[in-house]
N, CA, C and O atoms as CSV, one atom per row, in Angstrom:
chain,resi,resn,atom,element,x,y,z
A,1,GLN,N,N,137.473,116.720,107.886
A,1,GLN,CA,C,136.080,116.990,108.195
A,1,GLN,C,C,135.307,115.690,108.370
A,1,GLN,O,O,135.629,114.680,107.744
A,2,VAL,N,N,134.294,115.718,109.218
A,2,VAL,CA,C,133.446,114.562,109.447
A,2,VAL,C,C,132.328,114.575,108.419
A,2,VAL,O,O,131.545,115.523,108.354
A,3,GLN,N,N,132.254,113.516,107.615
A,3,GLN,CA,C,131.191,113.402,106.635
A,3,GLN,C,C,129.969,112.731,107.256
A,3,GLN,O,O,130.097,111.829,108.084
A,4,LEU,N,N,128.793,113.179,106.848
A,4,LEU,CA,C,127.540,112.663,107.378
A,4,LEU,C,C,126.731,112.045,106.250
A,4,LEU,O,O,126.541,112.665,105.203
A,5,VAL,N,N,126.256,110.826,106.462
A,5,VAL,CA,C,125.485,110.114,105.456
A,5,VAL,C,C,124.193,109.607,106.064
A,5,VAL,O,O,124.210,108.816,107.008
A,6,GLU,N,N,123.068,110.063,105.521
A,6,GLU,CA,C,121.765,109.665,106.026
A,6,GLU,C,C,121.249,108.420,105.317
A,6,GLU,O,O,121.617,108.135,104.177
A,7,SER,N,N,120.393,107.690,106.011
A,7,SER,CA,C,119.724,106.540,105.434
A,7,SER,C,C,118.432,106.295,106.202
A,7,SER,O,O,118.229,106.850,107.282
A,8,GLY,N,N,117.568,105.466,105.646
A,8,GLY,CA,C,116.339,105.097,106.325
A,8,GLY,C,C,115.085,105.756,105.806
A,8,GLY,O,O,113.987,105.441,106.264
A,9,GLY,N,N,115.226,106.661,104.862
A,9,GLY,CA,C,114.055,107.304,104.298
A,9,GLY,C,C,113.273,106.349,103.417
A,9,GLY,O,O,113.734,105.253,103.100
A,10,GLY,N,N,112.090,106.780,103.031
A,10,GLY,CA,C,111.259,105.948,102.184
A,10,GLY,C,C,109.847,106.456,102.108
A,10,GLY,O,O,109.545,107.581,102.506
A,11,LEU,N,N,108.983,105.606,101.589
A,11,LEU,CA,C,107.571,105.919,101.443
A,11,LEU,C,C,106.784,105.213,102.533
A,11,LEU,O,O,106.940,104.010,102.740
A,12,VAL,N,N,105.944,105.954,103.224
A,12,VAL,CA,C,105.146,105.387,104.299
A,12,VAL,C,C,103.777,106.056,104.317
A,12,VAL,O,O,103.641,107.225,103.956
A,13,GLN,N,N,102.772,105.308,104.738
A,13,GLN,CA,C,101.435,105.876,104.857
A,13,GLN,C,C,101.310,106.713,106.116
A,13,GLN,O,O,102.034,106.509,107.091
A,14,ALA,N,N,100.386,107.654,106.081
A,14,ALA,CA,C,100.135,108.479,107.252
A,14,ALA,C,C,99.869,107.601,108.468
A,14,ALA,O,O,99.130,106.619,108.392
A,15,GLY,N,N,100.474,107.966,109.577
A,15,GLY,CA,C,100.345,107.193,110.795
A,15,GLY,C,C,101.453,106.183,110.993
A,15,GLY,O,O,101.582,105.600,112.070
A,16,GLY,N,N,102.247,105.972,109.972
A,16,GLY,CA,C,103.331,105.015,110.047
A,16,GLY,C,C,104.578,105.584,110.686
A,16,GLY,O,O,104.592,106.720,111.161
A,17,SER,N,N,105.631,104.773,110.691
A,17,SER,CA,C,106.877,105.158,111.338
A,17,SER,C,C,108.078,104.889,110.450
A,17,SER,O,O,108.060,104.001,109.598
A,18,LEU,N,N,109.109,105.666,110.666
A,18,LEU,CA,C,110.395,105.467,110.018
A,18,LEU,C,C,111.486,105.807,111.020
A,18,LEU,O,O,111.285,106.625,111.918
A,19,ARG,N,N,112.629,105.182,110.862
A,19,ARG,CA,C,113.784,105.500,111.683
A,19,ARG,C,C,114.928,105.899,110.767
A,19,ARG,O,O,115.425,105.088,109.986
A,20,LEU,N,N,115.335,107.135,110.870
A,20,LEU,CA,C,116.436,107.638,110.072
A,20,LEU,C,C,117.747,107.488,110.832
A,20,LEU,O,O,117.798,107.633,112.053
A,21,SER,N,N,118.792,107.199,110.092
A,21,SER,CA,C,120.117,107.075,110.679
A,21,SER,C,C,121.076,108.021,109.985
A,21,SER,O,O,120.976,108.254,108.780
A,22,CYS,N,N,121.993,108.556,110.743
A,22,CYS,CA,C,123.038,109.425,110.216
A,22,CYS,C,C,124.371,108.853,110.656
A,22,CYS,O,O,124.719,108.894,111.836
A,23,ALA,N,N,125.103,108.325,109.710
A,23,ALA,CA,C,126.397,107.729,110.002
A,23,ALA,C,C,127.507,108.728,109.726
A,23,ALA,O,O,127.598,109.283,108.632
A,24,ALA,N,N,128.337,108.948,110.713
A,24,ALA,CA,C,129.456,109.865,110.584
A,24,ALA,C,C,130.735,109.100,110.269
A,24,ALA,O,O,130.940,107.984,110.746
A,25,SER,N,N,131.580,109.710,109.470
A,25,SER,CA,C,132.809,109.048,109.054
A,25,SER,C,C,133.839,108.938,110.167
A,25,SER,O,O,134.715,108.075,110.127
A,26,ARG,N,N,133.733,109.803,111.149
A,26,ARG,CA,C,134.623,109.788,112.292
A,26,ARG,C,C,133.853,110.106,113.561
A,26,ARG,O,O,132.637,110.298,113.525
A,27,SER,N,N,134.554,110.161,114.674
A,27,SER,CA,C,133.927,110.383,115.968
A,27,SER,C,C,133.099,111.662,116.008
A,27,SER,O,O,133.503,112.697,115.478
A,28,ILE,N,N,131.929,111.572,116.648
A,28,ILE,CA,C,131.079,112.743,116.824
A,28,ILE,C,C,131.040,113.181,118.282
A,28,ILE,O,O,130.286,114.084,118.647
A,29,SER,N,N,131.846,112.545,119.107
A,29,SER,CA,C,131.833,112.834,120.538
A,29,SER,C,C,132.105,114.298,120.848
A,29,SER,O,O,131.542,114.850,121.793
A,30,SER,N,N,132.959,114.925,120.062
A,30,SER,CA,C,133.342,116.306,120.309
A,30,SER,C,C,132.454,117.325,119.609
A,30,SER,O,O,132.658,118.530,119.754
A,31,ILE,N,N,131.477,116.851,118.857
A,31,ILE,CA,C,130.567,117.759,118.168
A,31,ILE,C,C,129.449,118.145,119.137
A,31,ILE,O,O,128.672,117.297,119.576
A,32,ALA,N,N,129.381,119.417,119.456
A,32,ALA,CA,C,128.475,119.889,120.500
A,32,ALA,C,C,127.012,119.571,120.216
A,32,ALA,O,O,126.275,119.146,121.106
A,33,THR,N,N,126.601,119.779,118.977
A,33,THR,CA,C,125.204,119.587,118.628
A,33,THR,C,C,125.058,118.795,117.336
A,33,THR,O,O,125.632,119.154,116.308
A,34,MET,N,N,124.296,117.730,117.399
A,34,MET,CA,C,123.916,116.973,116.218
A,34,MET,C,C,122.415,117.150,116.043
A,34,MET,O,O,121.687,117.330,117.019
A,35,GLY,N,N,121.960,117.099,114.810
A,35,GLY,CA,C,120.541,117.293,114.608
A,35,GLY,C,C,120.056,116.877,113.243
A,35,GLY,O,O,120.803,116.372,112.405
A,36,TRP,N,N,118.775,117.110,113.055
A,36,TRP,CA,C,118.116,116.812,111.788
A,36,TRP,C,C,117.342,118.026,111.318
A,36,TRP,O,O,116.675,118.699,112.104
A,37,GLY,N,N,117.437,118.295,110.033
A,37,GLY,CA,C,116.655,119.332,109.404
A,37,GLY,C,C,115.895,118.730,108.240
A,37,GLY,O,O,116.150,117.590,107.853
A,38,ARG,N,N,114.974,119.480,107.684
A,38,ARG,CA,C,114.228,118.983,106.536
A,38,ARG,C,C,113.884,120.127,105.597
A,38,ARG,O,O,113.818,121.292,105.990
A,39,GLN,N,N,113.668,119.755,104.344
A,39,GLN,CA,C,113.304,120.734,103.336
A,39,GLN,C,C,112.343,120.105,102.345
A,39,GLN,O,O,112.620,119.040,101.794
A,40,SER,N,N,111.224,120.757,102.119
A,40,SER,CA,C,110.243,120.317,101.146
A,40,SER,C,C,110.199,121.332,100.010
A,40,SER,O,O,110.645,122.467,100.177
A,41,PRO,N,N,109.663,120.933,98.850
A,41,PRO,CA,C,109.632,121.839,97.701
A,41,PRO,C,C,108.979,123.177,98.026
A,41,PRO,O,O,107.895,123.228,98.606
A,42,GLY,N,N,109.652,124.251,97.646
A,42,GLY,CA,C,109.119,125.580,97.860
A,42,GLY,C,C,109.312,126.134,99.248
A,42,GLY,O,O,108.862,127.242,99.542
A,43,LYS,N,N,109.973,125.383,100.110
A,43,LYS,CA,C,110.200,125.834,101.470
A,43,LYS,C,C,111.683,125.837,101.809
A,43,LYS,O,O,112.477,125.115,101.206
A,44,GLN,N,N,112.036,126.657,102.779
A,44,GLN,CA,C,113.411,126.697,103.250
A,44,GLN,C,C,113.663,125.558,104.227
A,44,GLN,O,O,112.744,125.027,104.850
A,45,ARG,N,N,114.918,125.207,104.339
A,45,ARG,CA,C,115.275,124.148,105.264
A,45,ARG,C,C,115.026,124.600,106.698
A,45,ARG,O,O,115.320,125.740,107.056
A,46,GLU,N,N,114.488,123.712,107.506
A,46,GLU,CA,C,114.230,124.010,108.896
A,46,GLU,C,C,114.791,122.906,109.779
A,46,GLU,O,O,114.800,121.734,109.401
A,47,LEU,N,N,115.253,123.290,110.949
A,47,LEU,CA,C,115.693,122.316,111.928
A,47,LEU,C,C,114.473,121.703,112.596
A,47,LEU,O,O,113.542,122.416,112.973
A,48,VAL,N,N,114.475,120.399,112.742
A,48,VAL,CA,C,113.356,119.738,113.386
A,48,VAL,C,C,113.730,119.139,114.731
A,48,VAL,O,O,112.871,118.987,115.599
A,49,ALA,N,N,114.992,118.800,114.914
A,49,ALA,CA,C,115.411,118.201,116.170
A,49,ALA,C,C,116.909,118.340,116.355
A,49,ALA,O,O,117.666,118.270,115.388
A,50,THR,N,N,117.338,118.537,117.588
A,50,THR,CA,C,118.754,118.584,117.914
A,50,THR,C,C,119.015,117.824,119.203
A,50,THR,O,O,118.127,117.668,120.042
A,51,VAL,N,N,120.234,117.358,119.345
A,51,VAL,CA,C,120.668,116.725,120.580
A,51,VAL,C,C,122.102,117.161,120.843
A,51,VAL,O,O,122.953,117.085,119.957
A,52,THR,N,N,122.364,117.616,122.056
A,52,THR,CA,C,123.695,118.081,122.413
A,52,THR,C,C,124.562,116.932,122.882
A,52,THR,O,O,124.088,115.815,123.084
A,53,SER,N,N,125.841,117.225,123.051
A,53,SER,CA,C,126.758,116.212,123.550
A,53,SER,C,C,126.391,115.764,124.955
A,53,SER,O,O,126.746,114.663,125.375
A,54,GLY,N,N,125.681,116.617,125.681
A,54,GLY,CA,C,125.235,116.281,127.018
A,54,GLY,C,C,123.908,115.557,127.062
A,54,GLY,O,O,123.439,115.185,128.138
A,55,GLY,N,N,123.293,115.350,125.901
A,55,GLY,CA,C,122.052,114.608,125.843
A,55,GLY,C,C,120.787,115.435,125.844
A,55,GLY,O,O,119.689,114.880,125.817
A,56,SER,N,N,120.915,116.750,125.875
A,56,SER,CA,C,119.732,117.601,125.846
A,56,SER,C,C,119.137,117.626,124.446
A,56,SER,O,O,119.861,117.752,123.458
A,57,THR,N,N,117.827,117.508,124.364
A,57,THR,CA,C,117.147,117.481,123.076
A,57,THR,C,C,116.217,118.665,122.913
A,57,THR,O,O,115.749,119.255,123.887
A,58,SER,N,N,115.962,118.997,121.659
A,58,SER,CA,C,115.052,120.077,121.333
A,58,SER,C,C,114.338,119.733,120.039
A,58,SER,O,O,114.927,119.145,119.132
A,59,TYR,N,N,113.053,120.107,119.956
A,59,TYR,CA,C,112.254,119.789,118.791
A,59,TYR,C,C,111.432,120.984,118.354
A,59,TYR,O,O,111.019,121.809,119.169
A,60,THR,N,N,111.204,121.061,117.062
A,60,THR,CA,C,110.284,122.064,116.577
A,60,THR,C,C,108.872,121.627,116.963
A,60,THR,O,O,108.593,120.433,117.065
A,61,ASP,N,N,107.995,122.584,117.175
A,61,ASP,CA,C,106.667,122.297,117.713
A,61,ASP,C,C,105.887,121.269,116.897
A,61,ASP,O,O,105.155,120.460,117.468
A,62,SER,N,N,106.030,121.287,115.607
A,62,SER,CA,C,105.237,120.418,114.753
A,62,SER,C,C,105.560,118.930,114.897
A,62,SER,O,O,104.773,118.084,114.471
A,63,VAL,N,N,106.703,118.606,115.491
A,63,VAL,CA,C,107.077,117.196,115.624
A,63,VAL,C,C,107.150,116.735,117.068
A,63,VAL,O,O,107.403,115.557,117.324
A,64,LYS,N,N,106.935,117.628,118.012
A,64,LYS,CA,C,107.001,117.256,119.420
A,64,LYS,C,C,106.001,116.153,119.738
A,64,LYS,O,O,104.840,116.208,119.333
A,65,GLY,N,N,106.471,115.162,120.464
A,65,GLY,CA,C,105.628,114.042,120.826
A,65,GLY,C,C,105.583,112.945,119.793
A,65,GLY,O,O,105.072,111.858,120.062
A,66,ARG,N,N,106.113,113.213,118.610
A,66,ARG,CA,C,106.097,112.221,117.537
A,66,ARG,C,C,107.499,111.773,117.134
A,66,ARG,O,O,107.714,110.606,116.808
A,67,PHE,N,N,108.442,112.696,117.158
A,67,PHE,CA,C,109.813,112.391,116.761
A,67,PHE,C,C,110.712,112.314,117.982
A,67,PHE,O,O,110.494,113.013,118.972
A,68,THR,N,N,111.720,111.463,117.904
A,68,THR,CA,C,112.705,111.349,118.962
A,68,THR,C,C,114.097,111.292,118.360
A,68,THR,O,O,114.384,110.438,117.521
A,69,ILE,N,N,114.957,112.197,118.786
A,69,ILE,CA,C,116.329,112.205,118.311
A,69,ILE,C,C,117.232,111.600,119.377
A,69,ILE,O,O,117.006,111.784,120.573
A,70,SER,N,N,118.240,110.888,118.939
A,70,SER,CA,C,119.203,110.308,119.861
A,70,SER,C,C,120.551,110.207,119.171
A,70,SER,O,O,120.635,110.230,117.943
A,71,ARG,N,N,121.597,110.098,119.965
A,71,ARG,CA,C,122.931,109.947,119.401
A,71,ARG,C,C,123.664,108.838,120.130
A,71,ARG,O,O,123.562,108.700,121.349
A,72,ASP,N,N,124.393,108.060,119.376
A,72,ASP,CA,C,125.212,106.994,119.915
A,72,ASP,C,C,126.645,107.320,119.527
A,72,ASP,O,O,127.097,106.982,118.433
A,73,ASN,N,N,127.347,107.973,120.424
A,73,ASN,CA,C,128.704,108.404,120.119
A,73,ASN,C,C,129.644,107.237,119.835
A,73,ASN,O,O,130.555,107.351,119.015
A,74,ALA,N,N,129.420,106.124,120.510
A,74,ALA,CA,C,130.265,104.955,120.309
A,74,ALA,C,C,130.143,104.416,118.892
A,74,ALA,O,O,131.097,103.858,118.351
A,75,LYS,N,N,128.972,104.582,118.292
A,75,LYS,CA,C,128.727,104.104,116.936
A,75,LYS,C,C,128.822,105.218,115.903
A,75,LYS,O,O,128.611,104.991,114.711
A,76,ASN,N,N,129.138,106.412,116.361
A,76,ASN,CA,C,129.241,107.574,115.471
A,76,ASN,C,C,127.965,107.755,114.649
A,76,ASN,O,O,128.012,108.012,113.447
A,77,THR,N,N,126.837,107.615,115.320
A,77,THR,CA,C,125.555,107.626,114.630
A,77,THR,C,C,124.520,108.459,115.378
A,77,THR,O,O,124.473,108.464,116.608
A,78,VAL,N,N,123.701,109.157,114.613
A,78,VAL,CA,C,122.577,109.911,115.144
A,78,VAL,C,C,121.307,109.344,114.533
A,78,VAL,O,O,121.271,109.036,113.342
A,79,PHE,N,N,120.267,109.207,115.344
A,79,PHE,CA,C,119.022,108.628,114.882
A,79,PHE,C,C,117.870,109.620,115.005
A,79,PHE,O,O,117.896,110.533,115.831
A,80,LEU,N,N,116.879,109.421,114.177
A,80,LEU,CA,C,115.633,110.159,114.298
A,80,LEU,C,C,114.493,109.162,114.147
A,80,LEU,O,O,114.209,108.689,113.047
A,81,GLN,N,N,113.848,108.850,115.257
A,81,GLN,CA,C,112.685,107.975,115.239
A,81,GLN,C,C,111.460,108.826,114.949
A,81,GLN,O,O,111.162,109.769,115.683
A,82,MET,N,N,110.762,108.494,113.889
A,82,MET,CA,C,109.624,109.277,113.436
A,82,MET,C,C,108.366,108.425,113.512
A,82,MET,O,O,108.220,107.451,112.774
A,83,ASN,N,N,107.464,108.795,114.405
A,83,ASN,CA,C,106.214,108.077,114.586
A,83,ASN,C,C,105.034,108.969,114.217
A,83,ASN,O,O,105.156,110.191,114.135
A,84,SER,N,N,103.901,108.332,114.000
A,84,SER,CA,C,102.667,109.055,113.666
A,84,SER,C,C,102.903,110.062,112.550
A,84,SER,O,O,102.515,111.226,112.651
A,85,LEU,N,N,103.533,109.602,111.505
A,85,LEU,CA,C,103.897,110.488,110.410
A,85,LEU,C,C,102.675,111.058,109.705
A,85,LEU,O,O,101.646,110.398,109.558
A,86,LYS,N,N,102.821,112.292,109.278
A,86,LYS,CA,C,101.771,113.016,108.578
A,86,LYS,C,C,102.259,113.411,107.192
A,86,LYS,O,O,103.464,113.532,106.975
A,87,PRO,N,N,101.339,113.616,106.249
A,87,PRO,CA,C,101.764,114.070,104.917
A,87,PRO,C,C,102.611,115.334,104.967
A,87,PRO,O,O,103.489,115.526,104.126
A,88,GLU,N,N,102.356,116.192,105.939
A,88,GLU,CA,C,103.118,117.418,106.092
A,88,GLU,C,C,104.582,117.172,106.441
A,88,GLU,O,O,105.409,118.077,106.327
A,89,ASP,N,N,104.902,115.959,106.862
A,89,ASP,CA,C,106.280,115.612,107.184
A,89,ASP,C,C,107.098,115.268,105.946
A,89,ASP,O,O,108.313,115.094,106.032
A,90,THR,N,N,106.444,115.169,104.805
A,90,THR,CA,C,107.140,114.846,103.570
A,90,THR,C,C,108.212,115.891,103.275
A,90,THR,O,O,107.925,117.087,103.205
A,91,ALA,N,N,109.433,115.432,103.106
A,91,ALA,CA,C,110.556,116.329,102.874
A,91,ALA,C,C,111.824,115.506,102.692
A,91,ALA,O,O,111.839,114.294,102.905
A,92,VAL,N,N,112.870,116.187,102.297
A,92,VAL,CA,C,114.192,115.586,102.342
A,92,VAL,C,C,114.761,115.911,103.712
A,92,VAL,O,O,114.808,117.075,104.111
A,93,TYR,N,N,115.187,114.899,104.420
A,93,TYR,CA,C,115.713,115.077,105.761
A,93,TYR,C,C,117.233,115.030,105.735
A,93,TYR,O,O,117.840,114.143,105.135
A,94,TYR,N,N,117.827,116.008,106.403
A,94,TYR,CA,C,119.271,116.155,106.418
A,94,TYR,C,C,119.822,116.060,107.829
A,94,TYR,O,O,119.258,116.618,108.770
A,95,CYS,N,N,120.912,115.358,107.960
A,95,CYS,CA,C,121.630,115.299,109.219
A,95,CYS,C,C,122.604,116.469,109.280
A,95,CYS,O,O,123.153,116.875,108.256
A,96,HIS,N,N,122.821,117.007,110.463
A,96,HIS,CA,C,123.802,118.080,110.591
A,96,HIS,C,C,124.572,117.989,111.894
A,96,HIS,O,O,124.116,117.405,112.877
A,97,GLY,N,N,125.743,118.580,111.870
A,97,GLY,CA,C,126.567,118.673,113.057
A,97,GLY,C,C,127.058,120.091,113.202
A,97,GLY,O,O,127.355,120.759,112.212
A,98,ASN,N,N,127.147,120.554,114.439
A,98,ASN,CA,C,127.574,121.924,114.679
A,98,ASN,C,C,128.387,122.027,115.953
A,98,ASN,O,O,127.992,121.527,117.006
A,99,SER,N,N,129.514,122.675,115.840
A,99,SER,CA,C,130.364,122.968,116.983
A,99,SER,C,C,131.190,124.194,116.637
A,99,SER,O,O,131.030,124.776,115.564
A,100,ILE,N,N,132.069,124.584,117.543
A,100,ILE,CA,C,132.880,125.779,117.311
A,100,ILE,C,C,133.677,125.687,116.014
A,100,ILE,O,O,133.777,126.665,115.272
A,101,CYS,N,N,134.235,124.531,115.746
A,101,CYS,CA,C,135.096,124.356,114.579
A,101,CYS,C,C,134.500,123.448,113.505
A,101,CYS,O,O,135.210,122.995,112.608
A,102,TYR,N,N,133.220,123.188,113.596
A,102,TYR,CA,C,132.605,122.269,112.653
A,102,TYR,C,C,131.157,122.630,112.361
A,102,TYR,O,O,130.376,122.914,113.269
A,103,ARG,N,N,130.817,122.616,111.094
A,103,ARG,CA,C,129.439,122.798,110.669
A,103,ARG,C,C,129.280,122.064,109.340
A,103,ARG,O,O,129.946,122.384,108.355
A,104,GLU,N,N,128.386,121.073,109.328
A,104,GLU,CA,C,128.250,120.246,108.140
A,104,GLU,C,C,126.835,119.704,108.026
A,104,GLU,O,O,126.143,119.510,109.025
A,105,TRP,N,N,126.426,119.468,106.803
A,105,TRP,CA,C,125.147,118.833,106.489
A,105,TRP,C,C,125.402,117.606,105.634
A,105,TRP,O,O,126.341,117.572,104.838
A,106,GLY,N,N,124.558,116.600,105.805
A,106,GLY,CA,C,124.631,115.417,104.976
A,106,GLY,C,C,123.958,115.664,103.645
A,106,GLY,O,O,123.523,116.779,103.354
A,107,GLN,N,N,123.872,114.618,102.836
A,107,GLN,CA,C,123.302,114.753,101.495
A,107,GLN,C,C,121.775,114.652,101.476
A,107,GLN,O,O,121.140,115.043,100.497
A,108,GLY,N,N,121.196,114.139,102.536
A,108,GLY,CA,C,119.755,114.054,102.653
A,108,GLY,C,C,119.174,112.703,102.283
A,108,GLY,O,O,119.753,111.960,101.490
A,109,THR,N,N,118.029,112.393,102.865
A,109,THR,CA,C,117.284,111.190,102.534
A,109,THR,C,C,115.807,111.559,102.423
A,109,THR,O,O,115.278,112.283,103.266
A,110,GLN,N,N,115.152,111.064,101.390
A,110,GLN,CA,C,113.773,111.434,101.111
A,110,GLN,C,C,112.797,110.674,101.994
A,110,GLN,O,O,112.874,109.452,102.125
A,111,VAL,N,N,111.884,111.415,102.591
A,111,VAL,CA,C,110.785,110.834,103.350
A,111,VAL,C,C,109.493,111.301,102.703
A,111,VAL,O,O,109.248,112.502,102.588
A,112,THR,N,N,108.669,110.357,102.281
A,112,THR,CA,C,107.400,110.679,101.662
A,112,THR,C,C,106.279,110.000,102.435
A,112,THR,O,O,106.282,108.781,102.610
A,113,VAL,N,N,105.331,110.789,102.890
A,113,VAL,CA,C,104.207,110.278,103.664
A,113,VAL,C,C,102.937,110.461,102.845
A,113,VAL,O,O,102.556,111.587,102.526
A,114,SER,N,N,102.291,109.369,102.511
A,114,SER,CA,C,101.079,109.417,101.712
A,114,SER,C,C,99.850,109.551,102.593
A,114,SER,O,O,99.857,109.153,103.758
A,115,SER,N,N,98.792,110.120,102.022
A,115,SER,CA,C,97.553,110.325,102.760
A,115,SER,C,C,96.804,109.019,102.954
A,115,SER,O,O,95.732,109.006,103.558
């Protein structure tokens, strides 16, 4: 199985930026969809962004125009560029991969946005 490890989380003021990275233990070229989800206290985990092997991206409405997901198959890494952060973005962010024979989530990285 391909293990996913997130990094890049931290504390940032509203309006600031963070870049999250998801490092995979092996090639992600064959994984149809890579993405990021998040979960805050008292809420269920939600997908915020996905990118397919063909480069197509999708975002939840609340982050459109602010977040950008990308994947670098050569580096076995998925990124989430987060700009204009809001306190509502505070959550643990998880990397995920999904394909016919693969479904996995990383351990998560904390993102805290102060007012």
